[in-house]
C-alpha positions as CSV (number, residue, x, y, z in Angstrom):
1,M,-39.8,124.1,292.1
2,K,-36.1,123.2,291.1
3,K,-35.0,124.8,287.9
4,T,-34.2,122.4,284.7
5,I,-30.6,121.6,284.4
6,L,-29.7,122.4,280.9
7,G,-26.4,120.4,280.9
8,L,-24.2,123.6,281.2
9,F,-22.6,122.2,284.3
10,L,-19.4,122.0,282.8
11,V,-18.7,125.9,282.6
12,S,-16.5,128.1,284.5
13,A,-18.9,129.9,286.0
14,V,-20.4,126.8,287.8
15,L,-16.7,124.9,288.6
16,M,-14.2,127.5,289.3
17,V,-14.1,128.8,292.7
18,T,-12.4,132.1,293.3
19,G,-8.7,131.6,294.8
20,C,-8.9,127.9,294.1
21,N,-7.6,127.5,290.5
22,K,-5.4,124.8,289.9
23,N,-2.1,125.3,288.1
24,D,-2.3,123.5,284.6
25,D,1.5,122.7,284.4
26,S,1.5,120.7,287.5
27,T,-1.4,118.8,286.6
28,A,0.5,118.1,283.3
29,K,3.5,116.6,285.1
30,Q,1.2,114.4,286.8
31,V,-0.6,113.1,284.0
32,S,2.6,112.9,281.9
33,G,3.5,110.1,284.6
34,K,1.6,107.1,285.9
35,Y,-1.9,108.6,284.5
36,K,-0.3,109.7,281.2
37,D,-3.4,108.1,279.2
38,V,-5.8,109.4,281.4
39,T,-8.0,112.2,279.6
40,I,-8.2,115.3,282.1
41,E,-11.8,116.8,281.9
42,K,-11.7,120.6,281.4
43,D,-14.2,123.7,281.5
44,A,-15.6,125.4,278.6
45,N,-12.6,127.8,278.8
46,G,-10.3,125.0,278.5
47,K,-9.4,124.8,282.4
48,V,-9.1,121.5,284.1
49,L,-12.1,121.4,286.6
50,D,-11.7,122.7,289.9
51,F,-14.4,122.3,292.6
52,G,-12.5,124.5,295.4
53,G,-11.7,122.0,298.0
54,M,-15.4,120.8,298.0
55,S,-15.9,117.5,300.2
56,V,-18.3,114.8,299.5
57,I,-19.1,111.7,301.5
58,L,-20.1,108.3,300.3
59,A,-22.3,107.5,303.3
60,D,-23.0,103.4,303.9
61,Y,-23.7,101.4,307.0
62,W,-20.3,99.4,307.3
63,S,-17.4,101.4,306.5
64,G,-16.7,102.9,309.9
65,E,-14.7,106.3,309.7
66,D,-13.0,105.7,306.5
67,A,-13.4,103.1,304.3
68,E,-9.6,103.5,302.9
69,A,-8.0,103.8,306.3
70,G,-5.2,101.7,307.5
71,E,-2.9,99.5,305.2
72,A,-4.0,98.4,301.6
73,V,-4.7,94.8,301.7
74,S,-3.6,94.3,298.1
75,K,-2.2,95.5,294.8
76,L,-5.1,96.4,293.4
77,D,-6.5,97.9,296.8
78,E,-2.9,100.2,296.9
79,D,-3.7,101.1,293.6
80,N,-7.2,101.9,293.9
81,R,-6.2,104.8,296.6
82,A,-3.6,105.9,294.6
83,W,-6.2,106.8,291.5
84,H,-8.4,108.2,294.2
85,K,-5.7,110.4,295.3
86,F,-5.1,111.5,291.6
87,T,-8.2,112.2,291.0
88,Q,-8.9,114.4,294.5
89,D,-5.6,116.4,293.2
90,T,-6.2,116.9,289.8
91,Y,-9.5,118.2,290.4
92,N,-9.5,119.7,293.9
93,F,-11.9,118.0,295.8
94,K,-11.9,115.7,298.5
95,F,-14.1,112.7,298.7
96,K,-14.2,109.7,301.8
97,Q,-16.5,106.6,302.0
98,M,-17.8,106.0,305.5
99,Q,-20.4,104.9,307.8
100,L,-23.2,106.8,308.6
101,G,-25.2,104.8,311.3
102,A,-25.3,101.1,311.7
103,W,-27.5,99.0,309.5
104,D,-30.8,99.8,311.6
105,E,-30.1,102.9,312.1
106,H,-29.0,104.1,308.3
107,P,-32.4,104.3,306.9
108,Q,-33.8,107.0,309.4
109,E,-30.3,108.6,309.0
110,V,-31.0,109.1,305.1
111,T,-34.4,110.2,305.7
112,N,-33.6,112.7,308.2
113,F,-31.3,114.4,306.2
114,C,-33.1,114.3,303.1
115,V,-36.1,116.0,305.0
116,T,-33.9,118.5,307.0
117,G,-30.5,118.9,304.8
118,G,-27.4,120.2,306.4
119,D,-23.6,121.0,305.5
120,E,-22.7,117.8,304.2
121,N,-22.4,116.9,300.7
122,Y,-23.7,113.2,300.4
123,V,-24.1,110.2,298.3
124,F,-26.0,107.7,300.1
125,I,-25.8,104.1,299.8
126,V,-29.4,102.7,300.4
127,D,-31.2,99.2,300.3
128,T,-34.6,98.7,299.5
129,R,-35.8,99.5,303.2
130,S,-35.2,103.3,302.2
131,I,-36.1,103.2,298.7
132,I,-39.7,103.2,298.8
133,T,-39.9,105.9,301.7
134,G,-37.5,107.9,299.6
135,M,-39.6,107.7,296.5
136,K,-42.8,108.4,298.0
137,G,-41.6,111.0,299.7
138,E,-39.8,112.5,296.9
139,L,-36.6,112.6,298.5
140,F,-34.1,111.5,296.1
141,Y,-32.8,113.7,293.3
142,D,-34.0,112.8,289.6
143,L,-30.5,111.6,288.1
144,S,-31.5,112.0,284.8
145,K,-31.1,115.5,284.9
146,F,-27.3,115.6,284.8
147,K,-26.8,115.8,280.9
148,D,-23.1,115.9,281.3
149,I,-22.9,112.4,282.9
150,D,-22.1,109.6,280.4
151,W,-24.5,107.1,281.9
152,N,-23.5,104.6,278.9
153,K,-19.9,104.1,280.5
154,D,-19.4,100.5,281.3
155,K,-19.0,101.2,284.9
156,W,-22.7,101.9,285.6
157,N,-25.0,99.2,287.0
158,K,-27.7,99.1,284.5
159,G,-29.9,96.9,286.6
160,V,-29.9,99.6,289.6
161,S,-30.6,102.4,287.3
162,Q,-33.7,100.5,285.4
163,L,-34.9,99.2,288.7
164,I,-36.0,102.7,290.3
165,T,-37.6,104.7,287.8
166,R,-40.7,107.2,287.2
167,G,-41.1,107.8,283.6
168,N,-38.2,108.7,281.8
169,S,-36.5,109.6,285.3
170,F,-34.3,107.5,287.3
171,Y,-33.2,108.2,290.9
172,A,-30.7,105.5,291.7
173,M,-27.2,104.5,290.4
174,S,-24.4,102.3,291.1
175,T,-20.9,101.7,289.9
176,A,-20.7,98.2,291.7
177,K,-20.7,95.1,289.5
178,P,-24.3,93.3,290.2
179,E,-24.1,90.8,292.9
180,P,-24.0,87.4,291.7
181,R,-26.6,86.4,294.4
182,Q,-28.6,83.0,293.7
183,G,-26.8,79.8,292.5
184,V,-26.2,75.8,293.7
185,F,-23.9,74.9,295.8
186,F,-22.7,71.1,295.0
187,N,-21.0,68.5,297.4
188,K,-18.4,66.8,295.0
189,R,-18.1,63.9,297.2
190,L,-21.2,63.1,297.5
191,L,-21.5,63.1,293.7
192,E,-18.7,61.2,293.0
193,E,-20.3,58.6,295.6
194,A,-23.4,58.4,293.5
195,G,-21.5,57.6,290.4
196,I,-21.7,61.2,289.0
197,D,-18.3,63.2,287.7
198,P,-17.8,65.8,290.3
199,D,-17.4,68.2,287.6
200,A,-20.7,67.4,285.4
201,P,-22.6,70.4,286.8
202,Y,-19.9,72.7,285.5
203,D,-19.3,70.7,282.2
204,L,-23.4,70.8,281.8
205,Q,-23.5,74.7,282.5
206,K,-20.9,75.2,279.9
207,E,-22.7,73.2,277.5
208,G,-25.8,75.1,278.1
209,K,-27.2,71.6,279.2
210,W,-27.5,72.4,282.9
211,T,-31.3,72.0,282.7
212,W,-34.2,71.2,285.4
213,E,-34.3,67.7,284.0
214,A,-30.4,67.2,284.5
215,F,-30.7,68.7,287.8
216,E,-33.5,66.2,288.8
217,D,-31.8,63.3,287.4
218,M,-28.8,64.2,290.0
219,L,-30.9,64.8,292.9
220,K,-32.4,61.2,292.3
221,K,-29.2,59.7,292.3
222,C,-27.8,61.6,295.3
223,T,-30.9,60.4,297.5
224,R,-29.9,57.2,298.7
225,D,-30.4,54.4,300.9
226,M,-26.7,52.6,301.1
227,D,-27.4,50.0,303.7
228,N,-30.9,49.1,302.7
229,D,-32.7,50.1,306.1
230,G,-35.4,51.8,304.3
231,I,-34.0,55.2,305.7
232,M,-32.3,57.4,303.1
233,D,-28.6,58.2,304.4
234,T,-27.9,61.2,302.1
235,Y,-30.3,63.4,300.2
236,G,-30.8,65.5,297.2
237,M,-30.8,68.7,298.9
238,A,-31.9,70.9,301.6
239,N,-32.7,74.5,300.7
240,S,-34.3,77.6,302.1
241,S,-37.6,78.2,300.4
242,T,-36.7,82.2,300.5
243,E,-34.1,81.4,297.8
244,F,-35.3,78.3,295.7
245,T,-38.9,79.0,294.4
246,P,-37.9,82.8,293.3
247,T,-34.8,81.7,291.6
248,A,-36.6,78.6,289.9
249,C,-39.2,81.1,288.7
250,I,-36.7,83.6,286.6
251,S,-35.1,80.3,285.3
252,N,-38.6,79.4,283.6
253,G,-38.7,83.1,282.1
254,I,-40.8,84.9,284.8
255,A,-40.6,86.9,288.2
256,M,-43.2,86.5,290.7
257,I,-43.7,90.2,290.7
258,G,-42.9,92.2,287.2
259,R,-43.4,95.5,285.9
260,D,-45.7,96.5,282.8
261,E,-44.9,98.7,279.8
262,N,-46.1,101.5,281.7
263,G,-43.7,100.7,284.4
264,K,-46.4,99.6,287.0
265,F,-45.6,96.7,289.2
266,V,-47.6,93.5,288.5
267,N,-48.5,90.3,289.9
268,N,-47.3,87.3,287.8
269,C,-48.1,84.5,290.1
270,G,-51.5,83.6,288.1
271,D,-48.9,83.0,285.0
272,D,-48.6,79.4,283.7
273,R,-44.9,79.7,283.9
274,V,-45.3,80.5,287.7
275,L,-47.9,77.9,288.4
276,E,-45.6,75.3,286.6
277,T,-42.4,76.5,288.6
278,I,-43.9,76.2,292.1
279,N,-45.8,72.8,291.3
280,W,-41.9,71.4,290.1
281,V,-40.4,73.0,293.0
282,A,-43.0,71.1,295.4
283,H,-42.1,68.0,293.7
284,L,-38.6,68.0,294.3
285,V,-39.3,69.0,298.0
286,Q,-41.7,65.7,298.3
287,N,-39.1,63.6,296.8
288,Y,-35.6,64.8,297.4
289,E,-35.2,66.9,300.2
290,M,-34.0,66.1,303.6
291,P,-36.9,66.0,306.3
292,Q,-35.9,68.7,308.9
293,P,-34.6,67.5,312.1
294,E,-37.0,67.2,315.0
295,G,-36.4,70.3,317.1
296,S,-34.1,72.1,314.7
297,N,-33.7,75.6,314.1
298,W,-35.0,77.2,311.0
299,D,-31.4,77.3,309.9
300,W,-30.6,73.3,309.8
301,V,-30.4,73.2,306.3
302,Y,-27.1,74.9,306.3
303,A,-25.9,72.6,308.7
304,A,-27.1,70.1,306.7
305,F,-25.1,70.7,303.5
306,Q,-21.8,71.7,305.7
307,N,-21.9,68.1,307.2
308,G,-22.1,66.4,303.6
309,Q,-25.7,65.1,304.4
310,V,-27.2,66.7,301.3
311,A,-25.5,67.2,297.8
312,F,-27.0,70.4,296.7
313,Q,-28.3,73.5,298.1
314,I,-29.9,76.6,296.5
315,D,-28.4,79.8,298.0
316,Q,-26.3,83.1,297.8
317,E,-23.1,83.2,296.9
318,Y,-22.0,85.0,300.0
319,N,-22.0,81.6,301.8
320,A,-19.0,80.8,300.3
321,Q,-17.2,83.8,301.7
322,P,-13.9,83.3,304.2
323,N,-15.9,84.5,307.0
324,Q,-19.3,82.8,306.2
325,R,-20.9,79.3,306.4
326,Y,-18.9,76.8,303.8
327,A,-15.5,78.4,304.9
328,S,-14.6,75.4,307.2
329,M,-16.3,72.7,305.2
330,K,-14.6,69.7,305.0
331,D,-16.1,68.1,301.8
332,D,-14.8,70.0,298.5
333,Y,-17.7,71.8,296.9
334,G,-18.5,73.8,293.5
335,Y,-21.4,76.4,292.5
336,V,-23.2,76.6,289.4
337,A,-26.0,78.9,288.4
338,F,-29.6,77.7,288.9
339,P,-30.7,75.2,286.0
340,L,-32.5,76.4,282.8
341,G,-36.4,76.0,283.1
342,P,-38.5,74.7,280.2
343,K,-40.0,78.2,279.4
344,G,-37.0,80.3,279.9
345,D,-34.4,82.1,277.2
346,G,-31.8,79.6,277.7
347,K,-29.6,82.1,280.0
348,Y,-28.7,81.5,283.4
349,R,-29.9,84.0,285.7
350,T,-30.3,85.2,289.3
351,L,-32.3,87.9,291.0
352,N,-30.4,91.3,291.4
353,Q,-31.1,92.9,294.6
354,D,-27.5,95.4,294.8
355,N,-27.3,98.3,296.8
356,M,-28.2,101.6,295.4
357,Y,-26.6,105.3,295.2
358,V,-29.0,108.1,295.9
359,I,-28.2,112.0,295.9
360,P,-30.7,113.8,298.4
361,A,-33.0,116.2,296.5
362,I,-32.9,118.4,299.1
363,Y,-29.4,120.1,297.2
364,D,-30.3,122.9,294.7
365,D,-29.5,122.2,291.0
366,E,-26.3,123.5,291.3
367,R,-24.8,121.8,294.4
368,A,-26.1,118.6,293.4
369,A,-24.7,118.8,289.9
370,K,-21.0,119.3,291.6
371,I,-21.5,116.2,294.1
372,M,-22.5,114.2,291.0
373,K,-19.6,115.3,289.2
374,I,-17.3,114.6,291.9
375,F,-18.8,111.0,292.4
376,D,-18.6,110.4,288.5
377,L,-14.7,111.0,288.5
378,W,-13.9,109.6,291.6
379,S,-15.6,106.3,290.8
380,D,-14.1,106.0,287.3
381,P,-12.2,102.7,287.2
382,T,-8.7,102.9,288.0
383,P,-6.1,102.5,285.2
384,G,-4.5,99.6,284.2
385,Y,-7.2,97.1,284.9
386,D,-9.6,95.5,282.7
387,N,-12.9,96.4,284.8
388,N,-14.7,93.3,283.3
389,E,-12.0,91.1,285.2
390,V,-10.8,92.9,288.0
391,W,-13.9,92.2,290.0
392,K,-13.0,88.5,290.0
393,E,-9.9,88.9,292.4
394,G,-12.3,89.4,295.2
395,Y,-14.1,86.1,294.8
396,Y,-11.4,83.8,294.0
397,N,-10.5,82.9,297.6
398,H,-14.4,82.5,298.5
399,F,-14.4,79.4,296.2
400,R,-12.4,76.3,296.1
401,D,-12.4,76.2,292.6
402,E,-12.0,78.7,289.8
403,R,-14.7,77.3,287.6
404,A,-17.0,79.2,290.3
405,V,-15.9,82.4,289.5
406,D,-14.6,82.3,285.7
407,E,-17.9,80.5,284.7
408,T,-20.6,80.5,287.0
409,L,-20.2,84.1,288.7
410,V,-19.6,85.5,284.9
411,Y,-23.0,84.2,283.4
412,L,-25.1,85.5,286.7
413,M,-23.5,88.9,286.3
414,E,-24.0,89.1,283.0
415,N,-27.9,88.3,283.4
416,P,-29.3,89.4,286.4
417,C,-33.0,89.9,286.7
418,P,-34.6,92.7,289.2
419,N,-36.2,91.5,292.0
420,Y,-39.0,93.9,292.2
421,S,-40.6,92.2,295.0
422,T,-38.1,93.5,297.8
423,L,-39.8,97.2,296.6
424,I,-43.4,96.2,297.6
425,P,-44.0,96.5,301.3
426,G,-46.3,93.9,302.9
427,I,-45.6,91.2,299.9
428,N,-45.5,87.8,301.7
429,Y,-44.8,85.3,298.7
430,M,-43.6,82.7,300.7
431,G,-46.6,82.3,303.3
432,D,-49.0,83.1,300.2
433,M,-47.7,81.4,297.3
434,I,-44.8,78.8,298.5
435,W,-45.2,77.3,301.9
436,N,-48.5,75.4,301.8
437,T,-47.8,74.0,298.3
438,Y,-44.7,72.2,299.4
439,G,-46.6,69.9,301.2
440,G,-49.4,69.7,298.8
441,W,-51.8,71.4,301.0
442,V,-53.0,73.6,298.2
443,T,-52.3,74.1,294.6
444,P,-50.3,77.2,293.2
445,Q,-53.4,78.2,291.3
446,E,-55.3,77.8,295.0
447,A,-52.5,79.7,296.4
448,Y,-52.9,82.5,294.0
449,E,-56.7,83.1,294.1
450,S,-56.6,83.4,297.6
451,S,-54.0,86.1,298.0
452,K,-54.6,88.0,294.8
453,N,-56.7,90.9,296.0
454,N,-54.6,91.2,299.1
455,W,-51.8,91.6,296.6
456,A,-53.6,94.0,294.2
457,A,-53.7,96.3,297.0
458,L,-50.1,96.2,298.1
459,L,-49.2,96.8,294.5
460,D,-51.6,99.7,293.8
461,D,-50.2,101.4,296.8
462,A,-46.2,100.7,295.6
463,N,-47.2,101.9,292.4
464,N,-48.3,105.4,293.5
465,W,-44.6,106.3,294.3
């Protein structure tokens, strides 16, 4: 069993490595220049922390051999690299973000190392495919043991830390901003042709009046038979049900899978707010959704929005990225949060499903503490930038207007809800609770009753991590 860390990591016996002490004068010269306002951390003897050249790897499944290889792509990228070099030189460590296996290989690579160990010092970036296995196998280090880390810093993604917990312990972290995830794309041309100001969704959102009712009013106006032949020429929407219903539920004040006061996963699908939401979604689908074209593939909804056949689409913001579906879309479009439900708290919300950073539990306490402190130092925000604003730079070129970033994404990042359903292996909320209700074949209450026993067994299993 691991000994308890007593918060004594910053003493010289742990940090100072024989023959590798840094020169305090040279460090002072560095700090007096570009980073003169940076506080340099020292040990109990007043010496600058020295990690003796220790090397740490932040391992993901997409970065190649080195995430910072090649030429910097922006001034921010250039400044980030300079800051990372400064921290490595100042505290005498090496740090690199790199790929460990492809997307389909990464979970097994993580498990293998956490079981067998090795010479490398890793911080792993994992997703939900790895996290349940890791928690059940006790493969990840309890981060709450690191008492010298200031977990109240703004850089920490609180949603990730709160997601993977056991009692007062937590096992995952992230310094990345919450991903905005689900919102509503809208075609400005189709709105204008239907007699709606193309900025109306933004204006209503800003005023706190972007509601289910306002959304349905626009859907109705945009579902149009313009030549009176009995066939609709444009429709209000076309959606992936995977994104629609779960997002609608949190707008109405509840997630389909929640967590109780004891940290246990619970099935909320019998709650009146969930049942009301599923009924409302089915009503919209039956009245304003474009029918699936005969012979089309599952992703026909994206072509329908891209081709200007539907006015609205509920989906994740990544579709606006330069290499994604809507980069070459002819019509101009905007992006707002999901509208406010009648039982919600008046905040625009999205489902949080961020990557998580973990440290293998196979490391002894001293080694784990060094790895954690190195990551903490390396991940501090680059001086000279407002960390609450700098994230926007990477999003402005995704969208056709700045309001999508300055307004919508701000709301979504400020109010994410944990997506607990991704942590429950075997849960099929689409097949069990949603698809059969779309066409009115079963009621939401009937869907809940027929699936609740199976869900109870799956939740019991997940709650035993």
